[in-house]
KOLBA-725141 format. One line per field, with one value per residue (C-alpha): residue number from 1; x, z, y. Coordinates in nm, 3 decimals. Each point is the difference from the previous one (the first is absolute). Layout:
zase	c(NUM | ...)
px	c(X | ...)
pz	c(Z | ...)
py	c(Y | ...)
end
This chain:
zase	c(1 | 2 | 3 | 4 | 5 | 6 | 7 | 8 | 9 | 10 | 11 | 12 | 13 | 14 | 15 | 16 | 17 | 18 | 19 | 20 | 21 | 22 | 23 | 24 | 25 | 26 | 27 | 28 | 29 | 30 | 31 | 32 | 33 | 34 | 35 | 36 | 37 | 38 | 39 | 40 | 41 | 42 | 43 | 44 | 45 | 46 | 47 | 48 | 49 | 50 | 51 | 52 | 53 | 54 | 55 | 56 | 57 | 58 | 59 | 60 | 61 | 62 | 63 | 64 | 65 | 66 | 67 | 68 | 69 | 70 | 71 | 72 | 73 | 74 | 75 | 76 | 77 | 78 | 79 | 80 | 81 | 82 | 83 | 84 | 85 | 86 | 87 | 88 | 89 | 90 | 91 | 92 | 93 | 94 | 95 | 96 | 97 | 98 | 99 | 100 | 101 | 102 | 103 | 104 | 105 | 106 | 107 | 108 | 109 | 110 | 111 | 112 | 113 | 114 | 115 | 116 | 117 | 118 | 119 | 120 | 121 | 122 | 123 | 124 | 125 | 126 | 127 | 128 | 129 | 130 | 131 | 132 | 133 | 134 | 135 | 136 | 137 | 138 | 139 | 140 | 141 | 142 | 143 | 144 | 145 | 146 | 147 | 148 | 149 | 150 | 151 | 152 | 153 | 154 | 155 | 156 | 157 | 158 | 159 | 160 | 161 | 162 | 163 | 164 | 165 | 166 | 167 | 168 | 169 | 170 | 171 | 172 | 173 | 174 | 175 | 176 | 177 | 178 | 179 | 180 | 181 | 182 | 183 | 184 | 185 | 186 | 187 | 188 | 189 | 190 | 191 | 192 | 193 | 194 | 195 | 196 | 197 | 198 | 199 | 200 | 201 | 202 | 203 | 204 | 205 | 206 | 207 | 208 | 209 | 210 | 211 | 212 | 213 | 214 | 215 | 216 | 217 | 218 | 219 | 220 | 221 | 222 | 223 | 224 | 225 | 226 | 227 | 228 | 229 | 230 | 231 | 232 | 233 | 234 | 235 | 236 | 237 | 238 | 239 | 240 | 241 | 242 | 243 | 244 | 245 | 246 | 247 | 248 | 249 | 250 | 251 | 252 | 253 | 254 | 255 | 256 | 257 | 258 | 259 | 260 | 261 | 262 | 263 | 264 | 265 | 266 | 267 | 268 | 269 | 270 | 271 | 272 | 273 | 274 | 275 | 276 | 277 | 278 | 279 | 280 | 281 | 282 | 283 | 284 | 285 | 286 | 287 | 288 | 289 | 290 | 291 | 292 | 293 | 294 | 295 | 296 | 297 | 298 | 299 | 300 | 301 | 302 | 303 | 304 | 305 | 306 | 307 | 308 | 309 | 310 | 311 | 312 | 313 | 314 | 315 | 316 | 317 | 318 | 319 | 320 | 321 | 322 | 323 | 324 | 325 | 326 | 327 | 328 | 329 | 330 | 331 | 332 | 333 | 334)
px	c(-4.879 | 0.165 | 0.379 | -0.054 | -0.239 | 0.195 | 0.295 | -0.163 | -0.146 | 0.335 | 0.255 | 0.189 | 0.039 | -0.172 | 0.402 | 0.148 | -0.352 | 0.109 | 0.370 | -0.110 | -0.215 | 0.278 | 0.247 | -0.314 | -0.084 | -0.310 | -0.216 | -0.358 | -0.275 | -0.241 | -0.031 | -0.304 | -0.142 | 0.165 | 0.333 | 0.104 | 0.216 | -0.294 | 0.128 | -0.176 | -0.042 | 0.322 | 0.220 | -0.059 | 0.101 | 0.297 | 0.105 | -0.049 | 0.222 | 0.274 | -0.039 | 0.075 | 0.291 | 0.171 | -0.066 | 0.222 | 0.327 | -0.078 | 0.076 | -0.302 | 0.228 | 0.055 | -0.404 | -0.077 | 0.130 | -0.174 | -0.345 | 0.047 | 0.247 | -0.255 | 0.283 | 0.172 | 0.134 | -0.017 | 0.238 | 0.320 | -0.147 | -0.048 | 0.348 | 0.163 | -0.217 | 0.123 | 0.348 | -0.054 | -0.153 | 0.275 | 0.274 | -0.188 | -0.080 | 0.373 | 0.089 | -0.219 | 0.126 | 0.357 | -0.120 | -0.188 | 0.316 | 0.204 | -0.181 | -0.043 | 0.377 | -0.027 | -0.169 | 0.076 | 0.383 | -0.169 | 0.068 | 0.073 | -0.012 | 0.003 | 0.385 | -0.086 | -0.213 | 0.205 | 0.295 | -0.189 | -0.176 | 0.427 | 0.052 | -0.245 | 0.068 | 0.393 | -0.048 | -0.173 | 0.238 | 0.117 | 0.409 | 0.096 | 0.236 | -0.320 | -0.250 | 0.346 | 0.016 | -0.371 | 0.039 | 0.277 | -0.110 | -0.351 | 0.076 | -0.016 | -0.233 | -0.278 | 0.075 | -0.169 | -0.278 | 0.093 | -0.267 | 0.200 | 0.257 | -0.055 | -0.152 | 0.293 | 0.176 | -0.178 | 0.063 | 0.333 | 0.253 | 0.344 | 0.175 | 0.157 | -0.328 | -0.160 | 0.247 | -0.140 | -0.299 | -0.013 | 0.262 | -0.317 | -0.257 | 0.153 | 0.057 | -0.413 | -0.174 | -0.316 | -0.177 | 0.311 | 0.021 | -0.430 | 0.082 | 0.224 | -0.149 | -0.283 | 0.255 | 0.119 | -0.315 | 0.074 | -0.023 | 0.350 | 0.319 | 0.200 | -0.280 | 0.048 | 0.336 | 0.045 | -0.318 | 0.157 | 0.431 | -0.194 | -0.166 | 0.323 | 0.141 | -0.287 | 0.044 | -0.282 | -0.215 | -0.207 | 0.206 | 0.139 | -0.365 | -0.037 | 0.260 | -0.021 | -0.336 | 0.186 | 0.195 | -0.301 | -0.059 | 0.008 | 0.312 | 0.252 | 0.235 | -0.221 | 0.059 | 0.338 | 0.035 | -0.202 | 0.178 | 0.342 | -0.148 | -0.145 | 0.302 | 0.236 | -0.238 | -0.060 | -0.265 | -0.005 | -0.316 | 0.228 | 0.171 | -0.199 | -0.020 | 0.395 | 0.004 | -0.192 | 0.228 | 0.316 | -0.118 | -0.193 | 0.335 | -0.184 | 0.285 | 0.087 | 0.284 | -0.159 | -0.255 | 0.277 | 0.169 | -0.353 | -0.029 | 0.302 | -0.053 | -0.310 | 0.183 | 0.174 | -0.259 | 0.048 | -0.351 | -0.070 | 0.329 | -0.139 | -0.348 | 0.258 | 0.195 | -0.284 | -0.205 | 0.342 | 0.077 | -0.339 | 0.006 | 0.354 | -0.166 | -0.322 | -0.130 | 0.262 | 0.157 | 0.190 | 0.359 | -0.011 | -0.221 | 0.169 | 0.321 | -0.143 | -0.176 | 0.306 | 0.208 | -0.311 | 0.096 | 0.346 | -0.162 | -0.198 | 0.150 | -0.035 | 0.067 | -0.299 | 0.158 | 0.339 | -0.125 | -0.180 | 0.295 | 0.174 | -0.274 | 0.018 | 0.391 | -0.106 | -0.276 | -0.046 | 0.048 | 0.344 | -0.080 | -0.209 | 0.267 | 0.238 | -0.185 | -0.037 | 0.338 | 0.154 | -0.209 | 0.049 | 0.356 | -0.140 | -0.182 | 0.314 | 0.236 | -0.209)
pz	c(0.907 | -0.144 | -0.069 | -0.349 | 0.084 | 0.201 | -0.251 | -0.269 | 0.281 | 0.110 | -0.260 | 0.235 | -0.196 | 0.137 | 0.042 | 0.212 | 0.222 | 0.038 | 0.074 | 0.268 | 0.172 | -0.020 | 0.213 | 0.253 | -0.162 | -0.096 | 0.070 | -0.126 | 0.300 | -0.124 | -0.258 | -0.225 | 0.076 | -0.312 | 0.215 | -0.211 | 0.124 | 0.083 | 0.035 | 0.245 | -0.015 | 0.290 | -0.226 | -0.270 | 0.171 | 0.149 | -0.353 | -0.112 | 0.314 | -0.138 | -0.355 | 0.154 | 0.218 | -0.308 | -0.244 | 0.255 | -0.018 | 0.269 | 0.018 | 0.089 | 0.331 | 0.096 | -0.111 | 0.232 | 0.328 | -0.106 | -0.032 | 0.355 | 0.243 | 0.181 | 0.141 | -0.339 | -0.084 | -0.404 | 0.027 | 0.081 | -0.330 | -0.204 | 0.061 | -0.078 | -0.319 | -0.120 | 0.070 | -0.241 | -0.218 | -0.046 | -0.005 | -0.332 | -0.145 | 0.058 | -0.183 | -0.314 | -0.050 | 0.033 | -0.232 | -0.254 | -0.024 | -0.076 | -0.291 | -0.104 | -0.032 | -0.146 | -0.282 | -0.051 | -0.074 | -0.322 | 0.059 | -0.327 | 0.173 | 0.301 | 0.032 | 0.001 | 0.241 | 0.259 | -0.068 | 0.088 | 0.340 | 0.098 | -0.086 | 0.188 | 0.338 | -0.022 | -0.012 | 0.335 | 0.143 | 0.324 | -0.166 | -0.081 | -0.307 | -0.104 | -0.034 | -0.187 | -0.267 | -0.035 | -0.100 | -0.208 | -0.203 | 0.005 | -0.392 | -0.178 | -0.229 | 0.290 | 0.160 | 0.302 | 0.036 | 0.114 | 0.221 | 0.176 | -0.028 | 0.163 | 0.309 | 0.047 | -0.064 | 0.237 | 0.274 | -0.030 | 0.309 | -0.190 | -0.183 | -0.284 | -0.032 | -0.042 | -0.253 | -0.210 | 0.030 | -0.096 | -0.288 | -0.095 | -0.014 | -0.233 | -0.226 | 0.065 | -0.249 | 0.083 | 0.324 | 0.236 | 0.032 | 0.062 | 0.263 | 0.207 | -0.005 | 0.172 | 0.233 | 0.121 | 0.119 | 0.313 | 0.332 | 0.086 | -0.093 | -0.095 | -0.289 | -0.108 | -0.022 | -0.189 | -0.244 | -0.089 | -0.053 | -0.221 | -0.232 | -0.015 | -0.179 | -0.249 | -0.315 | -0.200 | -0.006 | 0.231 | 0.243 | -0.041 | 0.008 | 0.367 | 0.138 | -0.101 | 0.194 | 0.280 | 0.031 | 0.229 | 0.171 | 0.399 | 0.054 | -0.042 | -0.015 | -0.341 | -0.101 | 0.042 | -0.184 | -0.284 | -0.061 | -0.047 | -0.253 | -0.186 | 0.054 | -0.162 | -0.273 | -0.071 | 0.133 | 0.101 | 0.237 | 0.240 | 0.049 | 0.337 | 0.152 | -0.033 | 0.110 | 0.319 | 0.043 | 0.017 | 0.237 | 0.223 | -0.001 | -0.102 | -0.319 | -0.063 | -0.122 | -0.255 | -0.099 | -0.042 | -0.309 | -0.109 | -0.026 | -0.162 | -0.269 | -0.074 | -0.002 | -0.337 | -0.162 | 0.059 | -0.012 | 0.276 | 0.179 | 0.020 | 0.185 | 0.235 | 0.123 | 0.060 | 0.257 | 0.174 | -0.031 | 0.139 | 0.284 | 0.095 | 0.039 | 0.189 | -0.005 | 0.239 | 0.317 | 0.140 | -0.056 | -0.087 | -0.295 | -0.120 | -0.047 | -0.161 | -0.252 | -0.067 | -0.057 | -0.221 | -0.211 | -0.109 | -0.276 | -0.105 | -0.282 | -0.111 | 0.079 | 0.235 | 0.231 | -0.025 | 0.101 | 0.290 | 0.087 | 0.042 | 0.229 | 0.181 | 0.067 | 0.209 | 0.226 | 0.324 | 0.071 | 0.005 | -0.166 | -0.303 | -0.047 | -0.016 | -0.237 | -0.189 | -0.039 | -0.106 | -0.225 | -0.186 | 0.007 | -0.193 | -0.283 | -0.090 | 0.035 | -0.301)
py	c(-3.393 | -0.244 | 0.020 | 0.014 | 0.351 | 0.127 | -0.065 | 0.250 | 0.264 | 0.031 | -0.050 | -0.293 | -0.317 | -0.260 | -0.139 | 0.296 | -0.106 | -0.318 | 0.099 | 0.351 | -0.325 | -0.260 | 0.296 | 0.086 | 0.376 | -0.093 | -0.278 | -0.064 | 0.080 | -0.392 | -0.234 | -0.065 | -0.314 | -0.178 | 0.108 | 0.304 | 0.302 | 0.295 | 0.373 | 0.224 | 0.321 | 0.055 | -0.229 | 0.232 | 0.291 | -0.219 | -0.089 | 0.419 | 0.101 | -0.308 | 0.206 | 0.344 | -0.156 | -0.137 | 0.322 | 0.180 | -0.295 | -0.244 | -0.337 | -0.228 | -0.068 | 0.383 | 0.020 | -0.268 | 0.095 | 0.366 | -0.153 | -0.245 | 0.193 | 0.263 | 0.216 | -0.046 | 0.396 | 0.074 | 0.260 | -0.169 | -0.238 | 0.318 | 0.159 | -0.331 | -0.022 | 0.355 | -0.097 | -0.275 | 0.149 | 0.266 | -0.234 | -0.209 | 0.352 | 0.076 | -0.310 | 0.030 | 0.336 | -0.133 | -0.288 | 0.248 | 0.254 | -0.357 | -0.029 | 0.336 | -0.005 | -0.340 | 0.117 | 0.384 | -0.225 | -0.194 | -0.267 | -0.232 | -0.306 | -0.208 | 0.027 | 0.400 | -0.037 | -0.201 | 0.225 | 0.345 | -0.188 | -0.127 | 0.404 | 0.147 | -0.265 | 0.076 | 0.414 | -0.138 | -0.217 | 0.066 | 0.006 | 0.327 | -0.212 | -0.149 | 0.293 | 0.144 | -0.260 | 0.001 | 0.378 | -0.020 | -0.274 | 0.126 | 0.184 | -0.396 | -0.085 | -0.016 | 0.305 | 0.118 | 0.190 | 0.426 | -0.076 | -0.259 | 0.155 | 0.323 | -0.129 | -0.189 | 0.298 | 0.216 | -0.276 | -0.076 | 0.129 | -0.177 | 0.225 | -0.251 | -0.183 | 0.314 | 0.172 | -0.319 | 0.080 | 0.379 | -0.147 | -0.306 | 0.321 | 0.209 | -0.265 | -0.134 | 0.259 | 0.160 | 0.064 | 0.027 | 0.366 | 0.029 | -0.292 | 0.132 | 0.366 | -0.150 | -0.112 | 0.376 | 0.032 | -0.308 | 0.094 | -0.144 | 0.209 | -0.277 | -0.103 | 0.323 | 0.066 | -0.379 | 0.114 | 0.354 | -0.204 | -0.266 | 0.264 | 0.196 | -0.301 | -0.013 | 0.130 | 0.188 | 0.296 | -0.141 | -0.064 | 0.352 | 0.133 | -0.200 | 0.108 | 0.394 | -0.050 | -0.169 | 0.373 | 0.074 | -0.270 | 0.072 | -0.259 | 0.201 | -0.350 | -0.027 | 0.356 | -0.055 | -0.287 | 0.138 | 0.270 | -0.136 | -0.245 | 0.266 | 0.249 | -0.300 | -0.035 | 0.388 | 0.087 | 0.389 | -0.015 | -0.230 | 0.338 | 0.125 | -0.347 | -0.009 | 0.357 | -0.121 | -0.289 | 0.197 | 0.230 | -0.281 | -0.204 | -0.284 | -0.133 | 0.298 | -0.106 | -0.212 | 0.297 | 0.273 | -0.317 | 0.022 | 0.341 | 0.052 | -0.289 | 0.235 | 0.335 | -0.124 | 0.160 | 0.387 | 0.087 | -0.263 | 0.131 | 0.349 | -0.131 | -0.252 | 0.310 | 0.253 | -0.344 | -0.020 | 0.379 | 0.065 | -0.243 | 0.091 | 0.411 | -0.092 | -0.360 | -0.134 | 0.144 | -0.313 | 0.046 | -0.403 | 0.019 | 0.363 | -0.215 | -0.272 | 0.240 | 0.215 | -0.361 | -0.108 | 0.313 | -0.116 | -0.276 | 0.332 | 0.186 | 0.356 | 0.367 | 0.023 | -0.233 | 0.136 | 0.366 | -0.164 | -0.203 | 0.348 | 0.071 | -0.262 | -0.016 | 0.321 | -0.227 | 0.060 | -0.353 | -0.096 | -0.341 | 0.120 | 0.263 | -0.232 | -0.257 | 0.290 | 0.079 | -0.310 | -0.052 | 0.355 | -0.124 | -0.332 | 0.165 | 0.242 | -0.323 | -0.139)
end
């Protein structure tokens, strides 16, 4: 079969067939009387073998080794191909992400594109100062896309840079709360904490809704940050978690302060008092927790708490009794 017919049937151009021949990959078995290349059936099968290996991403040099070395083991080469393919996919994915973020910034011209690219690079710089400057400058005319800010905030370990990124996120507009809520599902505890910390500084109803969802999170640290933030915003559904924090001794002073803020409303004050007293009476046996619950009553107004403090001043736990007596004196002084 002549080279033109082989090219037509195999889909490999005559030029490429000649290239294969020059590399020694496949040589025509014969020549016609006029000197034209003539390919046998075995030659054509070899061409298809070459094309099959090319489809796997092998170089022509690697194909030559595979075809010529009798002891050639494909496993090592296939493993290397898998590694190279993964690296290529990762690089292409990174490029796609960068392009999407540039597109999300809606640049008006090439200067804007270059500015976004520079900011994205700066957010990933090794220097903490560079990352911080990038975060603080992200609110300029061409802002960094919120997705990039969230990614940077969830991975940032330097406190000052993390604070700057949260500041930038709070001014980034829509999309931040939803992306941060996804971070709450991370298997890494530090990432979950960064996500909820950033979420506590986000404005708007969506952020509040995401924080309310976080009250049911299995991570106590996430629940605690969410409860403190909601308490500062006057959300009464944070009360049970805040009481749990006092019982467990996790940021109990901050939790008690949040309860005292919420207790400015009379109806809420009564609910908070009921929750604290219920845990004192039934839910908590250990002395340190009872002491913390008693101390938390200091910021809760109302006759119900005053009566409870009178009873607690005679409690069998001396620390609880002394704390209650002291709090009663403060209330009488007011």
